[in-house]
C-alpha positions, 0 to 999 in steps of 0.5 A, spaced: 719 814 459 712 813 459 711 817 465 715 823 462 710 823 456 704 823 460 706 829 464 707 832 457 699 831 455 697 834 461 698 841 459 696 839 452 690 837 454 689 843 458 690 848 452 685 844 447 680 845 453 681 852 453 681 853 446 674 850 445 671 854 451 673 861 448 668 866 446 668 872 441 661 875 441 659 880 437 655 885 442 651 892 441 651 897 446 648 904 446 653 910 445 649 914 450 651 909 456 658 909 454 659 917 453 655 918 460 661 914 463 666 919 460 668 922 466 670 916 470 676 914 465 683 916 465 683 919 458 676 923 458 674 925 451 675 933 450 670 938 448 675 941 443 674 935 438 667 934 436 665 927 435 659 925 430 657 918 429 654 914 423 650 919 419 649 925 424 648 932 421 655 936 421 656 943 420 660 945 413 666 941 412 672 946 410 677 941 409 677 933 410 683 929 412 684 922 413 680 916 415 683 913 421 681 906 425 683 905 432 682 899 436 682 899 443 682 893 448 681 892 455 681 886 460 674 883 462 677 879 467 674 884 473 668 886 469 662 884 465 661 885 457 658 892 458 663 895 463 669 892 459 666 895 452 665 902 455 672 902 457 674 900 450 669 905 447 672 911 450 679 909 449 678 908 442 674 915 441 679 918 445 684 915 440 680 918 435 680 925 438 688 925 439 689 924 432 685 929 430 689 934 435 695 932 432 692 933 425 689 940 426 682 937 425 676 940 430 672 934 428 671 926 427 665 925 422 662 918 420 664 914 426 663 907 425 664 901 429 667 895 426 667 888 428 670 882 424 671 887 417 663 889 418 662 896 419 656 898 423 654 905 421 649 908 427 648 914 431 645 910 437 649 904 438 656 901 437 659 894 436 664 891 441 667 884 441 667 881 447 671 874 449 672 871 456 679 875 457 678 881 453 673 886 450 675 890 444 672 896 440 674 898 433 672 905 431 673 908 424 672 916 422 674 921 418 678 927 421 675 934 418 676 941 420 668 944 420 666 951 420 665 953 427 
């Protein structure tokens, strides 16, 4: 009987150790680095929907749609923080563009990155949550129709 319980302790102890070693770091990377890698991903960003990060100047807004937030995650098992975060970033930006296309918008403005309910409003950087296994980027932006 005691031997049976000993075998139950091994998986329990392993799960406790893995939780203790888990990490969820806030890392910040330049937007330009991720945007420069755009062509190497499955879902490439298009030119038909403009992306304006932070408080970048935009042409006049004709119509504002909704604010959308997209979370995208990617595996970190075969890449470092920066590579995984760039993949998640491009995927989240692509999701914003896809939603804009569906709603008839031609731009996404005031794009901010979000980490643990804290928004980062930057024209140069984005925030990524990186753990031992997964990297995650959350982008939030307003869909609009701009004067061309």
